[in-house]
Each structure stands twice: as structure tokens, then as C-alpha cells.
DSSP file (Angstrom, degrees, kcal/mol; ACC not computed):
  #  RESIDUE AA STRUCTURE BP1 BP2  ACC     N-H-->O    O-->H-N    N-H-->O    O-->H-N    TCO  KAPPA ALPHA  PHI   PSI    X-CA   Y-CA   Z-CA
    1    1 A M              0   0    0      0, 0.0     2,-0.1     0, 0.0     0, 0.0   0.000 360.0 360.0 360.0 146.6    9.2   45.9   40.7
    2    2 A N     >  -     0   0    0      1,-0.1     4,-1.3     0, 0.0     3,-0.3  -0.312 360.0 -93.5 -95.0-176.8    8.3   42.3   40.2
    3    3 A A  H  > S+     0   0    0      1,-0.2     4,-1.7     2,-0.2     5,-0.1   0.811 120.3  58.8 -70.4 -30.8   10.4   39.5   38.6
    4    4 A Q  H  > S+     0   0    0      1,-0.2     4,-1.5     2,-0.2    -1,-0.2   0.869 103.6  51.9 -67.8 -34.9    8.8   40.0   35.2
    5    5 A M  H  > S+     0   0    0     -3,-0.3     4,-1.3     1,-0.2    -1,-0.2   0.896 107.9  51.5 -67.3 -39.5   10.0   43.6   35.0
    6    6 A Y  H  X S+     0   0    0     -4,-1.3     4,-1.9     1,-0.2    -1,-0.2   0.866 105.0  57.0 -65.8 -34.7   13.6   42.5   35.9
    7    7 A L  H  X S+     0   0    0     -4,-1.7     4,-1.0     1,-0.2    -1,-0.2   0.897 104.1  52.4 -62.7 -40.1   13.5   39.9   33.1
    8    8 A A  H  < S+     0   0    0     -4,-1.5    -1,-0.2     1,-0.2     3,-0.2   0.848 111.2  47.3 -64.3 -34.1   12.7   42.6   30.5
    9    9 A Y  H  < S+     0   0    0     -4,-1.3    -1,-0.2     1,-0.2    -2,-0.2   0.821 111.3  51.0 -75.1 -30.8   15.7   44.6   31.8
   10   10 A D  H  < S+     0   0    0     -4,-1.9    -1,-0.2     1,-0.2    -2,-0.2   0.615 103.6  61.1 -83.9 -12.0   18.0   41.6   31.7
   11   11 A Y  S  < S-     0   0    0     -4,-1.0    -1,-0.2    -3,-0.2     5,-0.1  -0.841  78.9-157.8-118.7  92.6   17.2   40.6   28.1
   12   12 A P     >  -     0   0    0      0, 0.0     4,-1.4     0, 0.0     3,-0.4  -0.106  29.4-103.7 -71.3 169.4   18.1   43.4   25.7
   13   13 A L  H  > S+     0   0    0      1,-0.2     4,-2.1     2,-0.2     5,-0.2   0.853 118.3  56.5 -62.8 -39.5   16.6   43.9   22.2
   14   14 A L  H  > S+     0   0    0      1,-0.2     4,-2.3     2,-0.2    -1,-0.2   0.864 105.6  52.3 -63.0 -35.5   19.7   42.5   20.4
   15   15 A S  H  > S+     0   0    0     -3,-0.4     4,-2.4     2,-0.2    -1,-0.2   0.849 106.2  54.2 -68.4 -33.6   19.4   39.3   22.3
   16   16 A V  H  X S+     0   0    0     -4,-1.4     4,-2.3     2,-0.2    -2,-0.2   0.937 110.3  45.9 -64.3 -46.1   15.8   39.0   21.3
   17   17 A F  H  X S+     0   0    0     -4,-2.1     4,-2.3     2,-0.2    -2,-0.2   0.909 112.5  50.8 -62.8 -41.8   16.8   39.3   17.6
   18   18 A W  H  X S+     0   0    0     -4,-2.3     4,-2.1     1,-0.2    -1,-0.2   0.909 110.9  48.6 -62.9 -42.4   19.6   36.8   18.0
   19   19 A S  H  X S+     0   0    0     -4,-2.4     4,-2.3     1,-0.2    -1,-0.2   0.895 110.9  50.6 -64.4 -41.1   17.2   34.3   19.7
   20   20 A M  H  X S+     0   0    0     -4,-2.3     4,-2.5     2,-0.2     5,-0.2   0.891 108.1  53.2 -65.0 -39.0   14.7   34.8   16.9
   21   21 A L  H  X S+     0   0    0     -4,-2.3     4,-2.2     1,-0.2    -2,-0.2   0.940 111.3  45.0 -60.7 -48.0   17.4   34.2   14.3
   22   22 A W  H  X S+     0   0    0     -4,-2.1     4,-2.1     1,-0.2    -1,-0.2   0.884 111.9  53.1 -64.4 -37.8   18.4   30.9   15.9
   23   23 A F  H  X S+     0   0    0     -4,-2.3     4,-2.0     2,-0.2    -2,-0.2   0.929 111.5  44.6 -62.9 -45.9   14.8   29.8   16.3
   24   24 A F  H  X S+     0   0    0     -4,-2.5     4,-2.5     2,-0.2    -2,-0.2   0.848 111.8  52.7 -70.6 -33.4   14.0   30.4   12.6
   25   25 A L  H  X S+     0   0    0     -4,-2.2     4,-2.1    -5,-0.2    -1,-0.2   0.889 108.7  51.4 -64.3 -38.4   17.2   28.7   11.5
   26   26 A W  H  X S+     0   0    0     -4,-2.1     4,-1.8     2,-0.2    -2,-0.2   0.912 110.9  47.3 -63.9 -43.3   16.2   25.7   13.7
   27   27 A I  H  X S+     0   0    0     -4,-2.0     4,-2.2     1,-0.2    -2,-0.2   0.910 111.0  51.7 -64.5 -43.0   12.7   25.6   12.0
   28   28 A M  H  X S+     0   0    0     -4,-2.5     4,-2.4     1,-0.2    -1,-0.2   0.871 107.0  53.9 -62.7 -36.0   14.3   25.9    8.6
   29   29 A W  H  X S+     0   0    0     -4,-2.1     4,-2.5     2,-0.2    -1,-0.2   0.905 107.9  49.8 -65.8 -39.8   16.6   23.0    9.4
   30   30 A F  H  X S+     0   0    0     -4,-1.8     4,-2.4     2,-0.2    -2,-0.2   0.898 109.8  50.9 -64.3 -39.9   13.6   20.8   10.4
   31   31 A V  H  X S+     0   0    0     -4,-2.2     4,-2.1     1,-0.2    -2,-0.2   0.925 111.8  47.7 -61.8 -43.7   11.9   21.7    7.1
   32   32 A L  H  X S+     0   0    0     -4,-2.4     4,-2.2     2,-0.2    -2,-0.2   0.893 109.9  53.3 -63.9 -40.3   15.0   20.7    5.2
   33   33 A L  H  X S+     0   0    0     -4,-2.5     4,-2.3     1,-0.2    -2,-0.2   0.924 110.8  45.6 -60.6 -45.8   15.2   17.5    7.2
   34   34 A F  H  X S+     0   0    0     -4,-2.4     4,-2.3     2,-0.2    -1,-0.2   0.849 111.2  52.9 -70.1 -33.2   11.7   16.5    6.3
   35   35 A R  H  X S+     0   0    0     -4,-2.1     4,-2.2    -5,-0.2    -1,-0.2   0.896 110.3  48.5 -66.2 -38.2   12.1   17.4    2.6
   36   36 A I  H  X S+     0   0    0     -4,-2.2     4,-2.2     2,-0.2    -2,-0.2   0.914 110.6  49.7 -67.9 -42.2   15.2   15.2    2.5
   37   37 A I  H  X S+     0   0    0     -4,-2.3     4,-1.7     1,-0.2    -2,-0.2   0.910 112.1  49.0 -63.0 -40.7   13.4   12.3    4.1
   38   38 A G  H  X S+     0   0    0     -4,-2.3     4,-1.7     1,-0.2    -1,-0.2   0.881 110.2  51.3 -63.7 -37.9   10.6   12.8    1.6
   39   39 A D  H  X S+     0   0    0     -4,-2.2     4,-1.7     2,-0.2    -2,-0.2   0.851 104.8  57.1 -68.7 -34.2   13.1   12.8   -1.3
   40   40 A I  H  < S+     0   0    0     -4,-2.2    -1,-0.2     1,-0.2    -2,-0.2   0.934 112.4  40.6 -60.8 -45.4   14.7    9.6    0.0
   41   41 A F  H  < S+     0   0    0     -4,-1.7    -1,-0.2     1,-0.2    -2,-0.2   0.786 114.1  54.0 -74.5 -26.7   11.3    7.8   -0.3
   42   42 A R  H  < S+     0   0    0     -4,-1.7     2,-0.4    -5,-0.2    -1,-0.2   0.775  83.2 100.0 -77.6 -26.9   10.4    9.5   -3.6
   43   43 A D     <  -     0   0    0     -4,-1.7     3,-0.2     1,-0.2     8,-0.1  -0.463  47.6-175.2 -71.2 117.9   13.6    8.5   -5.4
   44   44 A D  S    S+     0   0    0     -2,-0.4    -1,-0.2     1,-0.2    -4,-0.0   0.627  77.3  68.5 -84.8 -15.2   12.9    5.5   -7.7
   45   45 A D  S    S+     0   0    0      2,-0.1     2,-0.2     0, 0.0    -1,-0.2   0.775  87.1  78.6 -75.5 -25.9   16.6    5.2   -8.7
   46   46 A M  S    S-     0   0    0     -3,-0.2     2,-0.1    -6,-0.1     0, 0.0  -0.589  76.7-133.3 -85.3 144.7   17.7    4.1   -5.2
   47   47 A G     >  -     0   0    0     -2,-0.2     4,-2.1     1,-0.1     5,-0.2  -0.249  32.7 -94.2 -83.4 179.8   17.2    0.6   -4.0
   48   48 A G  H  > S+     0   0    0      1,-0.2     4,-2.4     2,-0.2     5,-0.2   0.885 123.3  49.6 -65.0 -40.8   15.8   -0.4   -0.6
   49   49 A W  H  > S+     0   0    0      2,-0.2     4,-2.5     1,-0.2    -1,-0.2   0.890 110.7  50.0 -68.6 -38.0   19.1   -0.7    1.1
   50   50 A A  H  > S+     0   0    0      2,-0.2     4,-2.5     1,-0.2     5,-0.2   0.908 111.6  48.6 -65.8 -40.5   20.3    2.7   -0.2
   51   51 A K  H  X S+     0   0    0     -4,-2.1     4,-2.4     2,-0.2    -2,-0.2   0.917 112.3  48.5 -64.0 -42.5   17.1    4.3    1.1
   52   52 A A  H  X S+     0   0    0     -4,-2.4     4,-2.6     2,-0.2    -2,-0.2   0.902 111.7  50.2 -64.4 -40.3   17.5    2.6    4.5
   53   53 A G  H  X S+     0   0    0     -4,-2.5     4,-2.5     2,-0.2    -2,-0.2   0.937 113.1  44.3 -63.8 -47.5   21.1    3.7    4.7
   54   54 A W  H  X S+     0   0    0     -4,-2.5     4,-2.5     2,-0.2    -2,-0.2   0.899 114.3  50.6 -64.2 -39.9   20.4    7.3    3.9
   55   55 A L  H  X S+     0   0    0     -4,-2.4     4,-1.6    -5,-0.2    -2,-0.2   0.924 112.2  46.1 -64.6 -44.1   17.4    7.4    6.2
   56   56 A A  H  X S+     0   0    0     -4,-2.6     4,-3.1     1,-0.2     5,-0.4   0.904 112.6  51.7 -64.0 -40.4   19.5    5.9    9.1
   57   57 A F  H  X S+     0   0    0     -4,-2.5     4,-1.7     1,-0.2     8,-0.4   0.904 112.1  45.0 -63.3 -42.0   22.3    8.4    8.4
   58   58 A T  H  < S+     0   0    0     -4,-2.5    -1,-0.2     7,-0.2    -2,-0.2   0.759 119.4  42.0 -75.8 -23.1   20.0   11.4    8.4
   59   59 A I  H  < S+     0   0    0     -4,-1.6    -2,-0.2    -5,-0.2    -3,-0.2   0.889 119.3  40.5 -88.3 -42.6   18.2   10.2   11.6
   60   60 A L  H  < S+     0   0    0     -4,-3.1    -3,-0.2     1,-0.3    -2,-0.2   0.886 133.9  21.9 -75.5 -38.5   21.2    9.0   13.6
   61   61 A L  S  X S+     0   0    0     -4,-1.7     4,-3.5    -5,-0.4     5,-0.3  -0.689  79.6 174.5-124.1  76.5   23.5   11.9   12.7
   62   62 A P  H  > S+     0   0    0      0, 0.0     4,-2.5     0, 0.0     5,-0.2   0.885  72.6  41.3 -60.3 -48.7   21.0   14.5   11.6
   63   63 A F  H  > S+     0   0    0      2,-0.2     4,-2.0     1,-0.2     5,-0.2   0.953 122.4  40.0 -66.5 -47.6   23.2   17.5   11.0
   64   64 A L  H  > S+     0   0    0      1,-0.2     4,-2.7     2,-0.2     5,-0.2   0.910 115.7  52.3 -65.7 -42.2   25.9   15.6    9.2
   65   65 A G  H  X S+     0   0    0     -4,-3.5     4,-2.2    -8,-0.4    -7,-0.2   0.898 110.2  47.8 -61.5 -42.4   23.4   13.4    7.4
   66   66 A V  H  X S+     0   0    0     -4,-2.5     4,-2.3    -5,-0.3    -1,-0.2   0.926 114.6  45.6 -65.4 -45.4   21.5   16.4    6.0
   67   67 A F  H  X S+     0   0    0     -4,-2.0     4,-1.9    -5,-0.2    -2,-0.2   0.902 114.0  47.7 -68.4 -40.0   24.6   18.2    4.8
   68   68 A V  H  X S+     0   0    0     -4,-2.7     4,-3.0     2,-0.2     5,-0.3   0.904 112.3  50.3 -66.8 -40.1   26.1   15.1    3.2
   69   69 A Y  H  X S+     0   0    0     -4,-2.2     4,-3.1    -5,-0.2     5,-0.5   0.916 109.7  50.7 -63.4 -42.1   22.8   14.3    1.5
   70   70 A M  H  X S+     0   0    0     -4,-2.3     4,-0.9     3,-0.2    -1,-0.2   0.875 114.9  43.6 -64.4 -35.9   22.5   17.9    0.2
   71   71 A I  H  < S+     0   0    0     -4,-1.9     4,-0.2    -5,-0.2    -2,-0.2   0.927 122.3  37.2 -73.0 -44.7   26.1   17.7   -1.2
   72   72 A A  H  < S+     0   0    0     -4,-3.0    -2,-0.2    -5,-0.2    -3,-0.2   0.896 138.5   8.4 -77.4 -41.2   25.8   14.2   -2.7
   73   73 A R  H  X S+     0   0    0     -4,-3.1     4,-0.7    -5,-0.3     3,-0.3   0.290  93.8 103.1-128.2   9.3   22.2   14.2   -4.0
   74   74 A G  H  X S+     0   0    0     -4,-0.9     4,-0.8    -5,-0.5     3,-0.3   0.789  74.9  63.8 -67.9 -28.3   20.9   17.7   -3.7
   75   75 A K  H  > S+     0   0    0      1,-0.2     4,-0.6    -4,-0.2     3,-0.3   0.913 108.5  39.2 -64.2 -42.7   21.3   18.5   -7.4
   76   76 A N  H  > S+     0   0    0     -3,-0.3     4,-2.3     1,-0.2    -1,-0.2   0.559  96.6  83.1 -84.5  -7.5   18.8   15.9   -8.5
   77   77 A M  H  X S+     0   0    0     -4,-0.7     4,-1.8    -3,-0.3    -1,-0.2   0.922  93.6  45.2 -62.0 -44.8   16.4   16.6   -5.6
   78   78 A G  H  X S+     0   0    0     -4,-0.8     4,-2.4    -3,-0.3    -1,-0.2   0.869 110.6  54.4 -66.3 -37.4   14.8   19.6   -7.4
   79   79 A R  H  X S+     0   0    0     -4,-0.6     4,-2.5     1,-0.2    -2,-0.2   0.907 108.5  48.3 -64.5 -41.2   14.6   17.6  -10.6
   80   80 A R  H  X S+     0   0    0     -4,-2.3     4,-2.2     1,-0.2    -1,-0.2   0.887 111.6  50.3 -65.9 -37.2   12.7   14.8   -8.9
   81   81 A E  H  X S+     0   0    0     -4,-1.8     4,-2.1    -5,-0.2    -2,-0.2   0.901 111.5  47.5 -68.2 -39.7   10.3   17.3   -7.3
   82   82 A I  H  X S+     0   0    0     -4,-2.4     4,-2.4     2,-0.2    -2,-0.2   0.907 111.3  51.3 -66.7 -41.2    9.6   19.0  -10.6
   83   83 A A  H  X S+     0   0    0     -4,-2.5     4,-2.2     1,-0.2    -2,-0.2   0.907 110.7  48.4 -62.6 -40.9    9.0   15.6  -12.3
   84   84 A Q  H  X S+     0   0    0     -4,-2.2     4,-2.3     2,-0.2    -1,-0.2   0.900 110.5  51.1 -66.0 -39.4    6.6   14.7   -9.5
   85   85 A A  H  X S+     0   0    0     -4,-2.1     4,-2.2     2,-0.2    -2,-0.2   0.891 110.3  49.7 -64.4 -38.9    4.8   18.1   -9.9
   86   86 A R  H  X S+     0   0    0     -4,-2.4     4,-2.5     2,-0.2    -2,-0.2   0.905 110.2  50.2 -66.4 -40.4    4.5   17.6  -13.6
   87   87 A E  H  X S+     0   0    0     -4,-2.2     4,-2.4     1,-0.2    -2,-0.2   0.909 111.2  48.9 -63.3 -41.2    3.0   14.1  -13.2
   88   88 A Q  H  X S+     0   0    0     -4,-2.3     4,-2.4     2,-0.2    -1,-0.2   0.893 111.0  50.3 -65.0 -38.6    0.5   15.4  -10.7
   89   89 A Q  H  X S+     0   0    0     -4,-2.2     4,-2.8     2,-0.2    -2,-0.2   0.903 110.8  48.9 -66.4 -40.4   -0.5   18.2  -13.1
   90   90 A K  H  X S+     0   0    0     -4,-2.5     4,-2.6     2,-0.2     5,-0.2   0.913 112.0  48.6 -64.0 -42.2   -0.9   15.7  -15.9
   91   91 A A  H  X S+     0   0    0     -4,-2.4     4,-2.0     2,-0.2    -2,-0.2   0.904 112.9  48.2 -64.4 -40.1   -3.1   13.5  -13.7
   92   92 A F  H  X S+     0   0    0     -4,-2.4     4,-2.4     2,-0.2    -2,-0.2   0.921 111.9  49.2 -65.5 -43.9   -5.1   16.5  -12.7
   93   93 A D  H  X S+     0   0    0     -4,-2.8     4,-2.6     1,-0.2    -2,-0.2   0.907 111.5  48.5 -62.6 -42.2   -5.6   17.7  -16.3
   94   94 A S  H  X S+     0   0    0     -4,-2.6     4,-2.4     2,-0.2    -1,-0.2   0.876 111.0  51.3 -67.6 -34.7   -6.6   14.2  -17.4
   95   95 A Y  H  X S+     0   0    0     -4,-2.0     4,-2.7    -5,-0.2     5,-0.2   0.920 110.9  48.1 -64.8 -43.1   -9.1   14.0  -14.5
   96   96 A I  H  X S+     0   0    0     -4,-2.4     4,-2.9     2,-0.2     6,-0.4   0.922 112.9  48.0 -63.8 -43.6  -10.6   17.4  -15.4
   97   97 A K  H  X>S+     0   0    0     -4,-2.6     5,-1.6     1,-0.2     4,-0.7   0.905 114.2  46.7 -63.9 -40.3  -10.9   16.4  -19.1
   98   98 A K  H  <5S+     0   0    0     -4,-2.4     3,-0.3     3,-0.2    -2,-0.2   0.909 116.3  44.1 -67.8 -41.1  -12.5   13.1  -18.2
   99   99 A T  H  <5S+     0   0    0     -4,-2.7    -2,-0.2     1,-0.2    -1,-0.2   0.893 115.7  46.3 -70.9 -40.3  -14.9   14.7  -15.7
  100  100 A A  H  <5S-     0   0    0     -4,-2.9    -1,-0.2    -5,-0.2    -2,-0.2   0.516 118.9-106.6 -82.7  -4.3  -15.8   17.7  -18.0
  101  101 A G  T  <5 -     0   0    0     -4,-0.7     3,-0.4    -3,-0.3     4,-0.3   0.476  55.3-100.9  93.2   1.8  -16.3   15.4  -21.0
  102  102 A G      < -     0   0    0     -5,-1.6     3,-0.3    -6,-0.4    -4,-0.0  -0.017  34.6 -83.1  76.5 176.6  -13.1   16.5  -22.7
  103  103 A T  S    S+     0   0    0      1,-0.2    -1,-0.2     0, 0.0    -2,-0.0   0.150  99.8 101.0-105.1  16.5  -12.7   18.9  -25.6
  104  104 A D        +     0   0    0     -3,-0.4    -1,-0.2     2,-0.1    -2,-0.1   0.799  60.7  86.6 -71.7 -28.0  -13.5   16.3  -28.2
  105  105 A R  S    S-     0   0    0     -4,-0.3     2,-0.0    -3,-0.3    -3,-0.0  -0.596  80.9-130.4 -77.6 124.5  -17.1   17.6  -28.7
  106  106 A P        -     0   0    0      0, 0.0    -2,-0.1     0, 0.0    -1,-0.1  -0.309  26.8-101.0 -71.2 158.8  -17.3   20.4  -31.2
  107  107 A S     >  -     0   0    0      1,-0.1     4,-2.1     4,-0.0     5,-0.2  -0.251  32.0-106.3 -74.1 167.8  -19.1   23.6  -30.3
  108  108 A S  H  > S+     0   0    0      1,-0.2     4,-2.4     2,-0.2     5,-0.2   0.829 120.6  57.0 -66.8 -30.2  -22.5   24.3  -31.6
  109  109 A V  H  > S+     0   0    0      2,-0.2     4,-2.2     1,-0.2    -1,-0.2   0.920 107.9  47.4 -65.2 -42.5  -21.2   26.8  -34.1
  110  110 A D  H  > S+     0   0    0      1,-0.2     4,-2.2     2,-0.2    -2,-0.2   0.896 112.1  49.9 -64.6 -39.4  -18.9   24.1  -35.6
  111  111 A E  H  X S+     0   0    0     -4,-2.1     4,-2.4     2,-0.2    -2,-0.2   0.900 110.5  49.3 -66.5 -40.3  -21.8   21.7  -35.8
  112  112 A L  H  X S+     0   0    0     -4,-2.4     4,-2.4     2,-0.2    -2,-0.2   0.895 111.0  50.2 -66.3 -38.4  -24.1   24.2  -37.5
  113  113 A A  H  X S+     0   0    0     -4,-2.2     4,-1.8     2,-0.2    -2,-0.2   0.909 111.5  48.4 -64.7 -40.9  -21.3   25.0  -40.0
  114  114 A R  H  X S+     0   0    0     -4,-2.2     4,-2.1     1,-0.2    -2,-0.2   0.904 111.0  51.0 -65.8 -40.4  -20.9   21.3  -40.7
  115  115 A L  H  X S+     0   0    0     -4,-2.4     4,-2.4     1,-0.2    -2,-0.2   0.905 108.8  50.6 -63.1 -41.0  -24.6   20.9  -41.1
  116  116 A S  H  X S+     0   0    0     -4,-2.4     4,-2.3     1,-0.2    -1,-0.2   0.859 109.4  51.5 -67.9 -32.4  -24.9   23.8  -43.6
  117  117 A E  H  X S+     0   0    0     -4,-1.8     4,-1.8     2,-0.2    -1,-0.2   0.905 109.9  49.4 -66.6 -40.4  -22.0   22.2  -45.6
  118  118 A I  H  X>S+     0   0    0     -4,-2.1     5,-2.1     1,-0.2     4,-0.8   0.904 112.7  47.1 -64.9 -40.8  -23.8   18.9  -45.7
  119  119 A R  H ><5S+     0   0    0     -4,-2.4     3,-0.6     1,-0.2    -1,-0.2   0.893 109.2  54.2 -67.7 -38.6  -27.1   20.6  -46.8
  120  120 A A  H 3<5S+     0   0    0     -4,-2.3    -1,-0.2     1,-0.2    -2,-0.2   0.845 106.7  51.7 -65.3 -32.4  -25.2   22.6  -49.5
  121  121 A R  H 3<5S-     0   0    0     -4,-1.8    -1,-0.2    -5,-0.1    -2,-0.2   0.700 116.5-118.1 -74.1 -18.7  -23.8   19.4  -50.9
  122  122 A G  T <<5S+     0   0    0     -4,-0.8    -3,-0.2    -3,-0.6    -2,-0.1   0.628  77.6 126.5  91.4  14.8  -27.3   18.0  -51.1
  123  123 A D  S   <S+     0   0    0     -5,-2.1     2,-0.3     1,-0.1    -4,-0.2   0.783  74.5  31.7 -76.8 -26.3  -26.7   15.1  -48.7
  124  124 A I  S    S-     0   0    0     -6,-0.7    -2,-0.2    -9,-0.1     2,-0.1  -0.927  83.7-118.1-128.6 156.8  -29.6   16.1  -46.4
  125  125 A T     >  -     0   0    0     -2,-0.3     4,-2.3     1,-0.1     5,-0.1  -0.343  32.4-105.3 -84.3 170.0  -32.9   17.8  -47.1
  126  126 A D  H  > S+     0   0    0      1,-0.2     4,-2.4     2,-0.2     5,-0.2   0.860 121.9  53.9 -63.5 -35.7  -34.0   21.1  -45.7
  127  127 A E  H  > S+     0   0    0      2,-0.2     4,-2.1     1,-0.2    -1,-0.2   0.927 109.6  46.3 -65.7 -44.3  -36.4   19.3  -43.3
  128  128 A E  H  > S+     0   0    0      1,-0.2     4,-2.5     2,-0.2    -2,-0.2   0.886 111.8  53.2 -64.4 -37.7  -33.5   17.2  -42.0
  129  129 A F  H  X S+     0   0    0     -4,-2.3     4,-2.6     1,-0.2    -2,-0.2   0.922 108.9  47.8 -62.5 -44.9  -31.4   20.3  -41.7
  130  130 A S  H  X S+     0   0    0     -4,-2.4     4,-2.1     2,-0.2    -1,-0.2   0.879 112.4  49.4 -67.3 -36.9  -34.0   22.1  -39.7
  131  131 A K  H  X S+     0   0    0     -4,-2.1     4,-1.9     2,-0.2    -1,-0.2   0.930 113.8  45.5 -65.4 -44.3  -34.5   19.1  -37.3
  132  132 A A  H  X S+     0   0    0     -4,-2.5     4,-2.4     1,-0.2    -2,-0.2   0.875 111.1  53.7 -66.5 -36.6  -30.7   18.8  -36.8
  133  133 A K  H  X S+     0   0    0     -4,-2.6     4,-2.6     1,-0.2    -1,-0.2   0.902 107.6  50.4 -64.4 -40.7  -30.4   22.5  -36.3
  134  134 A Q  H  X S+     0   0    0     -4,-2.1     4,-1.8     1,-0.2    -1,-0.2   0.895 110.2  50.5 -63.6 -39.4  -33.0   22.4  -33.6
  135  135 A L  H  X>S+     0   0    0     -4,-1.9     5,-2.5     2,-0.2     6,-1.1   0.912 111.4  47.7 -64.3 -42.0  -31.2   19.6  -31.9
  136  136 A V  H ><5S+     0   0    0     -4,-2.4     3,-1.0     4,-0.2    -2,-0.2   0.931 113.3  47.1 -64.9 -45.0  -27.9   21.5  -32.0
  137  137 A L  H 3<5S+     0   0    0     -4,-2.6    -1,-0.2     1,-0.3    -2,-0.2   0.794 108.9  55.1 -68.4 -26.9  -29.5   24.6  -30.6
  138  138 A A  H 3<5S-     0   0    0     -4,-1.8    -1,-0.3    -5,-0.2    -2,-0.2   0.611 120.5-111.1 -79.0 -11.7  -31.2   22.6  -27.9
  139  139 A G  T <<5S+     0   0    0     -3,-1.0    -3,-0.2    -4,-0.6    -2,-0.1   0.549  91.4 105.8  97.3   7.9  -27.8   21.3  -26.9
  140  140 A H  S   <S-     0   0    0     -5,-2.5    -4,-0.2    -6,-0.2     3,-0.2   0.781  71.9-137.1 -91.2 -28.8  -28.2   17.7  -27.9
  141  141 A G    >   -     0   0    0     -6,-1.1     3,-1.1     1,-0.1     4,-0.2   0.104  25.3 -86.1  86.0 156.2  -26.0   17.7  -31.0
  142  142 A P  G >  S+     0   0    0      0, 0.0     3,-1.0     0, 0.0     6,-0.3   0.605 112.5  81.5 -76.1 -10.7  -26.7   16.2  -34.4
  143  143 A A  G 3  S+     0   0    0      1,-0.3    -2,-0.1    -3,-0.2     5,-0.1   0.773  97.0  44.6 -66.1 -22.1  -25.3   12.8  -33.4
  144  144 A E  G <  S+     0   0    0     -3,-1.1    -1,-0.3    -4,-0.2    -3,-0.1   0.520 114.9  53.5 -96.8  -5.5  -28.6   12.0  -31.8
  145  145 A G  S X  S-     0   0    0     -3,-1.0     3,-0.7    -4,-0.2     6,-0.2  -0.381 101.5 -80.9-118.4-164.7  -30.7   13.3  -34.6
  146  146 A P  T 3  S+     0   0    0      0, 0.0   -18,-0.1     0, 0.0    -3,-0.1   0.516 107.8  77.2 -79.7  -4.8  -31.2   12.9  -38.4
  147  147 A G  T 3   +     0   0    0     -5,-0.3    -4,-0.1   -19,-0.1   -29,-0.1   0.152  65.1 122.8 -95.4  21.5  -28.3   15.2  -39.4
  148  148 A T  S <> S-     0   0    0     -3,-0.7     4,-2.9    -6,-0.3     5,-0.2  -0.313  73.4-114.3 -78.8 164.8  -25.4   12.9  -38.8
  149  149 A D  H  > S+     0   0    0      2,-0.2     4,-2.9     1,-0.2     5,-0.2   0.884 116.9  50.2 -65.6 -37.1  -22.9   11.8  -41.4
  150  150 A T  H  > S+     0   0    0      2,-0.2     4,-2.0     1,-0.2    -1,-0.2   0.921 115.2  42.5 -68.4 -41.5  -24.0    8.2  -41.2
  151  151 A A  H  > S+     0   0    0      2,-0.2     4,-2.5     1,-0.2     5,-0.3   0.897 117.2  47.5 -68.7 -38.6  -27.7    9.2  -41.7
  152  152 A A  H  X S+     0   0    0     -4,-2.9     4,-2.4     1,-0.2    -2,-0.2   0.885 111.4  51.0 -70.9 -36.1  -26.8   11.7  -44.3
  153  153 A G  H  X S+     0   0    0     -4,-2.9     4,-0.6    -5,-0.2    -1,-0.2   0.886 115.5  41.1 -67.9 -37.1  -24.6    9.3  -46.1
  154  154 A S  H  < S+     0   0    0     -4,-2.0     4,-0.3    -5,-0.2    -2,-0.2   0.867 121.5  40.3 -79.6 -34.6  -27.2    6.6  -46.2
  155  155 A S  H  < S+     0   0    0     -4,-2.5     3,-0.4    -5,-0.2    -2,-0.2   0.824 121.6  41.0 -83.7 -28.5  -30.1    8.9  -47.0
  156  156 A G  H >< S+     0   0    0     -4,-2.4     3,-0.9    -5,-0.3    -1,-0.2   0.439  90.8  86.2 -98.7   2.6  -28.3   11.2  -49.5
  157  157 A S  T 3< S+     0   0    0     -4,-0.6    -1,-0.2     1,-0.2    -2,-0.1   0.752  84.7  56.7 -75.5 -21.1  -26.4    8.5  -51.4
  158  158 A G  T 3         0   0    0     -3,-0.4    -1,-0.2    -4,-0.3    -2,-0.1   0.514 360.0 360.0 -86.8  -3.6  -29.2    7.8  -53.8
  159  159 A R    <         0   0    0     -3,-0.9    -1,-0.2   -37,-0.1    -2,-0.1   0.461 360.0 360.0 -91.0 360.0  -29.4   11.4  -55.0
């Protein structure tokens, strides 16, 4: 037998599980350390000296610094993270609305209903209605054609 075979005999299965547990706990501690460092920089309530103090404490005495920070400021850590996520979601939503043109533009069904109401009141003629209807169905909307409220108000006010 070679040396690798002896190593397998000398390291039992329970020791493998124990080693894996410690390894994953070590990784989780690093994740917690980086989240705390990120929270230190994210917190707007702390001044520069307080941020420097907490950062030095967590770097110079990492285990003690992480545990003390979690006890002292861990409660608001989740609140700050949720607030940041909400701000990012609002910024993303406003970007999508701005990029997509927003929901301010009514649908073509709403525009056709509005045009038929204007025609029923007698503010526009049948010819103007058909032109505006063609524009709506073509996707341009009545704001660019003769069926607008300003055009209808000026042309139909004398009737």
C-alpha cells in the first residue's frame, strides 16, 4: 500500500464531517464579517469617527468585533438593508417607467372611447372622427391628428 491509502485509513468519516462543519462555519463567519463591514459603510447615522472605530475594531479584533457589533447594532442592520433594497427597487421602477414611456399614455381603446364621446357631443365631425380613428389604430394617437381636445374645442366651439 502507498501513503495515500494509509491517509484514508487514518482519517475516519466522522473526522471528515467534523472538518467540513468547521470549514463551513469559517466561511459563514467571513460572510458575516463582510456584511458587517458593508453595513458600517452603509449606515448614514454614524459619523466618520464612529465608522472608523467600528471598522478598526472589527479588523483588529475580528471575532470580538463581529460579535460586539452584532449585539450592539445588529437589530438595525436588517432595517438598513431593507431600506436600501426598497430604494433600489424604486430607482429601478422609475427607470423602467422612464425608459418604457410610462403608463401616462392611454390605451387605444380608451382613446377610441374618448373620440366617440367627443363625436357624440358634436365637437368633431364624422370626417375628423374617422381621421383620428385611423391615427389611433395606426398607433400614433389623436394628439398628433385632428381629433384632439384643443382642436375639437376650437373647431366645435362655434356649433
